[in-house]
C-alpha positions as CSV (number, residue, x, y, z in Angstrom):
1,X,25.9,50.2,0.3
2,X,22.0,51.1,-1.5
3,X,19.5,49.7,0.2
4,X,19.5,47.5,-3.0
5,X,23.4,46.2,-2.6
6,X,22.4,45.1,0.6
7,X,18.9,43.5,-0.8
8,X,21.1,41.8,-3.8
9,X,24.0,40.4,-1.2
10,X,21.0,39.1,1.2
11,X,19.2,37.0,-1.0
12,X,20.2,33.5,-1.9
13,X,22.3,32.2,-4.4
14,X,21.8,28.9,-6.0
15,X,24.7,27.4,-5.2
16,X,24.7,28.0,-1.4
17,X,20.9,27.0,-1.6
18,X,22.5,23.4,-3.1
19,X,24.9,23.1,-0.6
20,X,21.6,23.9,2.1
21,X,19.9,20.7,0.8
22,X,23.8,18.5,-0.2
23,X,24.6,16.6,4.2
24,X,27.3,17.9,5.4
25,X,29.0,14.3,6.0
26,X,29.3,11.5,2.7
27,X,26.1,9.9,2.5
28,X,27.0,6.1,3.4
29,X,24.7,5.2,-0.4
30,X,27.5,7.2,-2.3
31,X,28.4,5.8,-5.1
32,X,30.9,8.1,-5.8
33,X,34.3,8.7,-3.5
34,X,33.6,12.4,-2.0
35,X,37.0,14.8,-4.4
36,X,38.2,17.7,-1.6
37,X,36.6,20.6,-1.7
38,X,33.2,19.9,-3.9
39,X,30.5,18.9,-1.6
40,X,29.0,14.5,-2.3
41,X,27.4,13.6,-5.2
42,X,24.2,10.2,-4.2
43,X,23.8,8.7,-7.4
44,X,20.4,8.2,-8.2
45,X,19.3,4.3,-7.8
46,X,18.2,2.5,-10.5
47,X,14.0,2.1,-10.8
48,X,13.4,-1.2,-10.6
49,X,11.6,-3.7,-12.5
50,X,8.3,-2.7,-11.3
51,X,8.7,0.5,-11.4
52,X,10.3,0.4,-14.9
53,X,7.0,-1.7,-16.5
54,X,4.0,-1.4,-13.8
55,X,0.7,-2.9,-13.9
56,X,-2.5,-1.9,-16.0
57,X,-4.1,-1.1,-13.6
58,X,-1.1,1.7,-12.8
59,X,-0.7,3.0,-15.7
60,X,-4.0,5.7,-15.5
61,X,-6.4,5.4,-12.9
62,X,-9.9,4.8,-13.1
63,X,-11.5,8.2,-12.6
64,X,-14.1,9.8,-10.2
65,X,-16.9,9.5,-12.1
66,X,-16.0,5.6,-13.7
67,X,-15.5,4.5,-10.7
68,X,-18.9,4.8,-8.6
69,X,-20.9,3.9,-11.9
70,X,-18.7,0.5,-12.7
71,X,-19.2,-0.4,-9.2
72,X,-23.7,0.7,-9.3
73,X,-23.6,-1.1,-12.5
74,X,-22.2,-4.6,-10.7
75,X,-23.8,-4.0,-8.2
76,X,-26.9,-4.5,-10.3
77,X,-26.0,-7.7,-12.3
78,X,-24.9,-9.5,-8.8
79,X,-27.6,-8.5,-7.4
80,X,-30.1,-10.2,-10.7
81,X,-27.7,-13.6,-10.6
82,X,-28.4,-14.1,-7.4
83,X,-32.0,-13.8,-7.3
84,X,-31.6,-15.2,-10.9
85,X,-29.2,-17.3,-11.0
86,X,-26.3,-17.0,-14.0
87,X,-29.3,-18.6,-16.4
88,X,-31.3,-15.4,-15.9
89,X,-27.8,-12.7,-16.2
90,X,-27.2,-15.6,-19.5
91,X,-31.1,-14.7,-20.7
92,X,-30.8,-11.7,-19.8
93,X,-27.4,-10.5,-21.7
94,X,-29.3,-12.3,-25.2
95,X,-32.0,-10.1,-23.8
96,X,-29.9,-7.0,-24.1
97,X,-27.9,-8.2,-27.0
98,X,-31.4,-8.7,-29.4
99,X,-32.4,-5.1,-28.3
100,X,-29.0,-3.9,-30.1
101,X,-29.7,-5.8,-32.5
102,X,-33.0,-4.6,-34.0
103,X,-31.4,-0.9,-32.6
104,X,-27.9,-0.8,-33.8
105,X,-28.0,-1.0,-37.4
106,X,-24.4,1.0,-38.3
107,X,-23.0,-2.1,-36.7
108,X,-25.2,-5.1,-37.5
109,X,-24.4,-3.4,-41.2
110,X,-20.7,-3.1,-41.0
111,X,-20.8,-6.5,-39.0
112,X,-22.7,-8.1,-42.8
113,X,-19.6,-6.7,-44.7
114,X,-17.0,-8.2,-42.1
115,X,-19.1,-11.2,-42.7
116,X,-19.2,-11.9,-46.6
117,X,-15.6,-11.4,-46.5
118,X,-14.9,-14.4,-44.2
119,X,-17.7,-16.2,-46.5
120,X,-16.6,-14.8,-50.5
121,X,-18.8,-17.6,-52.2
122,X,-22.2,-15.5,-49.8
123,X,-24.1,-17.1,-47.5
124,X,-28.2,-17.2,-46.9
125,X,-29.6,-14.3,-46.2
126,X,-32.2,-15.7,-43.1
127,X,-28.6,-17.4,-42.6
128,X,-26.4,-14.0,-42.4
129,X,-29.1,-12.5,-39.9
130,X,-28.9,-15.9,-37.7
131,X,-25.5,-15.3,-36.7
132,X,-24.8,-11.2,-36.6
133,X,-28.0,-11.5,-33.8
134,X,-26.0,-14.3,-32.7
135,X,-22.8,-12.0,-32.2
136,X,-24.3,-9.0,-30.4
137,X,-25.9,-11.5,-27.7
138,X,-22.5,-12.9,-27.5
139,X,-21.4,-10.5,-26.6
140,X,-23.4,-8.4,-24.5
141,X,-23.0,-12.1,-22.5
142,X,-19.0,-11.2,-22.1
143,X,-19.7,-8.3,-21.3
144,X,-22.1,-9.4,-18.5
145,X,-20.2,-12.5,-16.9
146,X,-16.8,-10.1,-17.3
147,X,-18.3,-8.2,-15.0
148,X,-19.5,-9.7,-12.1
149,X,-16.3,-12.6,-13.0
150,X,-14.8,-11.6,-9.4
151,X,-17.3,-12.5,-7.8
152,X,-18.4,-15.9,-9.2
153,X,-17.2,-19.7,-7.0
154,X,-14.0,-20.4,-7.6
155,X,-15.5,-23.3,-7.5
156,X,-18.3,-22.9,-10.1
157,X,-16.0,-20.5,-12.5
158,X,-13.5,-23.3,-12.7
159,X,-16.5,-26.3,-13.8
160,X,-17.2,-23.7,-16.4
161,X,-14.6,-24.0,-18.5
162,X,-12.9,-27.1,-21.0
163,X,-9.9,-26.9,-22.3
164,X,-8.9,-28.3,-25.4
165,X,-5.6,-29.5,-26.3
166,X,-3.6,-29.3,-22.9
167,X,-1.7,-32.3,-23.5
168,X,-0.3,-30.3,-26.4
169,X,-0.4,-27.7,-23.9
170,X,1.9,-29.4,-21.5
171,X,4.2,-31.3,-24.1
172,X,5.1,-28.1,-24.7
173,X,6.1,-27.1,-21.4
174,X,7.6,-30.4,-20.3
175,X,11.1,-28.7,-23.0
176,X,11.7,-26.1,-20.9
177,X,12.3,-23.1,-23.1
178,X,8.2,-21.3,-23.1
179,X,5.4,-22.0,-24.8
180,X,4.0,-18.8,-27.5
181,X,0.9,-18.8,-27.6
182,X,-0.6,-16.5,-30.2
183,X,-4.1,-15.8,-29.8
184,X,-5.9,-13.1,-32.1
185,X,-8.9,-11.1,-31.4
186,X,-12.1,-12.6,-32.2
187,X,-13.8,-14.2,-29.1
188,X,-13.3,-13.4,-25.5
189,X,-9.8,-14.4,-25.6
190,X,-9.8,-10.8,-22.8
191,X,-9.4,-14.3,-20.0
192,X,-7.6,-16.2,-21.5
193,X,-4.5,-15.3,-19.4
194,X,-6.9,-15.8,-16.4
195,X,-8.2,-19.3,-17.1
196,X,-4.7,-20.0,-18.3
197,X,-4.0,-18.6,-14.8
198,X,-6.5,-20.7,-13.0
199,X,-5.4,-23.9,-14.3
200,X,-2.6,-23.3,-12.7
201,X,-0.3,-22.5,-15.5
202,X,2.4,-19.5,-15.4
203,X,0.9,-16.7,-17.6
204,X,2.5,-13.6,-19.3
205,X,0.4,-11.5,-22.2
206,X,2.2,-8.7,-23.8
207,X,-0.2,-5.9,-24.9
208,X,-1.1,-2.7,-25.9
209,X,-0.4,-0.2,-23.4
210,X,-3.5,1.5,-24.3
211,X,-6.1,0.1,-21.3
212,X,-9.3,1.5,-21.5
213,X,-11.3,2.8,-17.5
214,X,-13.7,-0.6,-17.3
215,X,-10.4,-2.9,-18.2
216,X,-8.4,-1.2,-15.8
217,X,-11.7,-1.4,-13.0
218,X,-12.0,-4.9,-13.7
219,X,-8.1,-6.0,-13.8
220,X,-7.3,-4.4,-10.6
221,X,-11.2,-6.6,-8.5
222,X,-9.5,-9.4,-10.6
223,X,-5.8,-8.6,-9.2
224,X,-8.0,-8.3,-5.7
225,X,-9.8,-11.1,-5.9
226,X,-7.4,-14.3,-7.9
227,X,-3.7,-13.8,-6.6
228,X,-3.6,-16.5,-9.6
229,X,-4.3,-13.5,-11.7
230,X,-2.1,-10.9,-10.2
231,X,0.5,-13.1,-10.6
232,X,0.1,-13.1,-14.5
233,X,3.2,-10.4,-15.4
234,X,1.9,-7.7,-18.1
235,X,4.5,-6.5,-21.0
236,X,4.3,-4.3,-23.0
237,X,4.8,-4.4,-27.0
238,X,6.3,-1.5,-27.0
239,X,9.0,-1.4,-24.4
240,X,12.8,-3.6,-24.3
241,X,12.0,-7.3,-25.2
242,X,14.5,-8.4,-21.7
243,X,11.6,-9.2,-19.4
244,X,9.9,-11.6,-22.2
245,X,13.1,-14.0,-23.1
246,X,12.9,-14.1,-19.5
247,X,9.4,-15.4,-19.0
248,X,10.1,-17.7,-21.6
249,X,13.6,-19.2,-20.0
250,X,11.7,-19.6,-16.5
251,X,9.6,-21.7,-18.5
252,X,6.3,-19.1,-18.7
253,X,3.2,-19.2,-21.0
254,X,3.5,-16.3,-22.8
255,X,0.6,-15.2,-24.4
256,X,-0.3,-12.2,-26.6
257,X,-2.5,-11.7,-29.9
258,X,-1.1,-10.2,-33.1
259,X,-3.2,-10.2,-35.1
260,X,-3.8,-5.9,-35.0
261,X,-5.6,-4.3,-37.6
262,X,-4.3,-1.1,-36.9
263,X,-0.4,0.7,-36.7
264,X,1.0,0.7,-33.1
265,X,4.3,1.7,-33.8
266,X,6.9,2.6,-37.2
267,X,9.4,0.7,-34.6
268,X,6.7,-3.3,-34.8
269,X,8.5,-5.7,-36.8
270,X,5.7,-7.2,-38.9
271,X,4.8,-9.7,-41.3
272,X,2.0,-9.6,-44.5
273,X,0.4,-13.0,-44.5
274,X,-3.0,-13.2,-46.4
275,X,-6.1,-13.0,-44.5
276,X,-9.7,-13.6,-45.4
277,X,-8.8,-12.3,-49.6
278,X,-6.4,-9.4,-48.1
279,X,-2.4,-9.1,-47.4
280,X,-2.6,-7.8,-44.4
281,X,0.0,-6.5,-41.7
282,X,0.3,-8.3,-38.6
283,X,3.0,-8.1,-35.8
284,X,6.0,-10.2,-35.3
285,X,8.0,-9.1,-32.4
286,X,7.2,-11.5,-29.6
287,X,7.5,-14.7,-32.2
288,X,11.3,-13.2,-32.7
289,X,11.9,-13.2,-29.0
290,X,10.3,-16.8,-29.2
291,X,12.8,-18.4,-31.7
292,X,16.2,-17.0,-30.0
293,X,15.2,-18.5,-26.9
294,X,14.4,-22.0,-28.2
295,X,10.3,-22.0,-26.9
296,X,7.2,-23.7,-28.3
297,X,5.0,-21.9,-31.0
298,X,1.1,-22.6,-30.7
299,X,-2.0,-21.1,-31.4
300,X,-4.7,-21.2,-28.5
301,X,-8.6,-19.4,-29.0
302,X,-11.3,-18.6,-26.4
303,X,-15.3,-19.7,-27.8
304,X,-17.8,-18.6,-25.6
305,X,-20.5,-21.1,-25.3
306,X,-24.4,-20.6,-23.8
307,X,-24.9,-20.9,-19.9
308,X,-21.6,-18.8,-19.4
309,X,-19.1,-22.2,-20.9
310,X,-16.8,-21.6,-22.3
311,X,-13.4,-23.5,-24.3
312,X,-9.8,-22.5,-24.1
313,X,-9.0,-24.3,-26.9
314,X,-4.4,-25.2,-27.5
315,X,-4.1,-27.2,-31.8
316,X,-1.3,-28.6,-31.9
317,X,2.1,-27.2,-31.9
318,X,2.4,-24.7,-34.6
319,X,5.7,-24.5,-34.5
320,X,8.9,-26.9,-32.6
321,X,12.6,-26.0,-31.8
322,X,15.1,-28.8,-33.8
323,X,18.0,-26.4,-33.4
324,X,19.4,-26.5,-36.9
325,X,17.2,-23.6,-37.7
326,X,17.6,-19.8,-37.1
327,X,16.9,-17.0,-35.7
328,X,16.2,-14.3,-38.1
329,X,14.9,-16.3,-41.2
330,X,12.6,-14.9,-43.0
331,X,10.6,-17.3,-44.5
332,X,10.6,-19.7,-41.5
333,X,8.8,-16.0,-39.7
334,X,6.8,-16.2,-43.0
335,X,5.8,-19.1,-42.6
336,X,5.0,-19.6,-39.3
337,X,2.8,-16.2,-39.1
338,X,1.1,-17.1,-43.1
339,X,-0.7,-20.9,-40.5
340,X,-2.0,-19.0,-38.1
341,X,-3.8,-16.9,-40.3
342,X,-5.1,-19.6,-41.8
343,X,-5.5,-20.7,-38.1
344,X,-7.4,-18.1,-37.5
345,X,-10.0,-18.0,-40.7
346,X,-10.5,-21.5,-40.1
347,X,-11.6,-21.3,-36.1
348,X,-13.3,-17.9,-37.5
349,X,-15.4,-19.5,-40.5
350,X,-16.2,-22.9,-37.4
351,X,-16.9,-19.9,-35.4
352,X,-18.8,-17.0,-37.9
353,X,-19.4,-15.5,-34.6
354,X,-16.9,-14.8,-32.7
355,X,-15.6,-12.9,-36.1
356,X,-13.9,-9.5,-34.7
357,X,-13.1,-6.5,-36.5
358,X,-8.9,-7.1,-37.1
């Protein structure tokens, strides 16, 4: 036998490698009995719900550069708040917002165009400038508070939340089939779930999978500080809807902002609505599930007030299940979505500095 043949004979084959990795005895956890003359085959365990739907902080870790950067900014803001109180932090945010208003002329012009869509009858130039300046100040103050929200005492947070329409929400939960809260991308909607959880409600949120690094970082911090926030179920609009069904059946408050401004996926259901003089496509996937489960559907907003006070607003129900309607009635869905769009338009006209591009 030549040296080359001896070398090939000594090499391990694929079959011998697999045989070396398999156990000599049948695994007691094996779901399939071994066939005579073959090696035992162990079926892989199905993924758990936790691994199938990880929390946002587990989807994509914050980079090595972002984490110390965010920590440094948070440390500075918290030191400022400790030295000058939340009132001083609020004044700092207004100062930053004013400077941003003066130098960011592109964003200022873009917001002016959006504002004129909301008020087609026109506004005085001075009124437009005042609204735009208020928008810059509000968004900057909201971002500063968002970065240190987890460091504030719980009692101070609760004193700054005013809940309007809580009776309507409690009556909807008393029906026992869950509540679907239609939020919007206007105002501080990103803290709605946290505020609801701190008030004692069991919540779930349906959202897009894409998360910014800062949002991921702060969600991790909130989960470490607030057990109520860690208990919020995070669901995704493009995932299997089984978990959304389960939330409604367990009588949870499920919220999502469906007034999207771009196509999120060709498989997602949408419905055309008229808002601000144009036709837009809003998502309807969670609404279909809510109708199937017999959930009550309401509309909610978060309004930022001076000195870091918040108004959590829940309007009277857009829909109360009666049992006689059809789950997939297109007319019913179109009616609910148009009411939702009309509610957004009314809210934005009342709070024009809370307008966001949708």
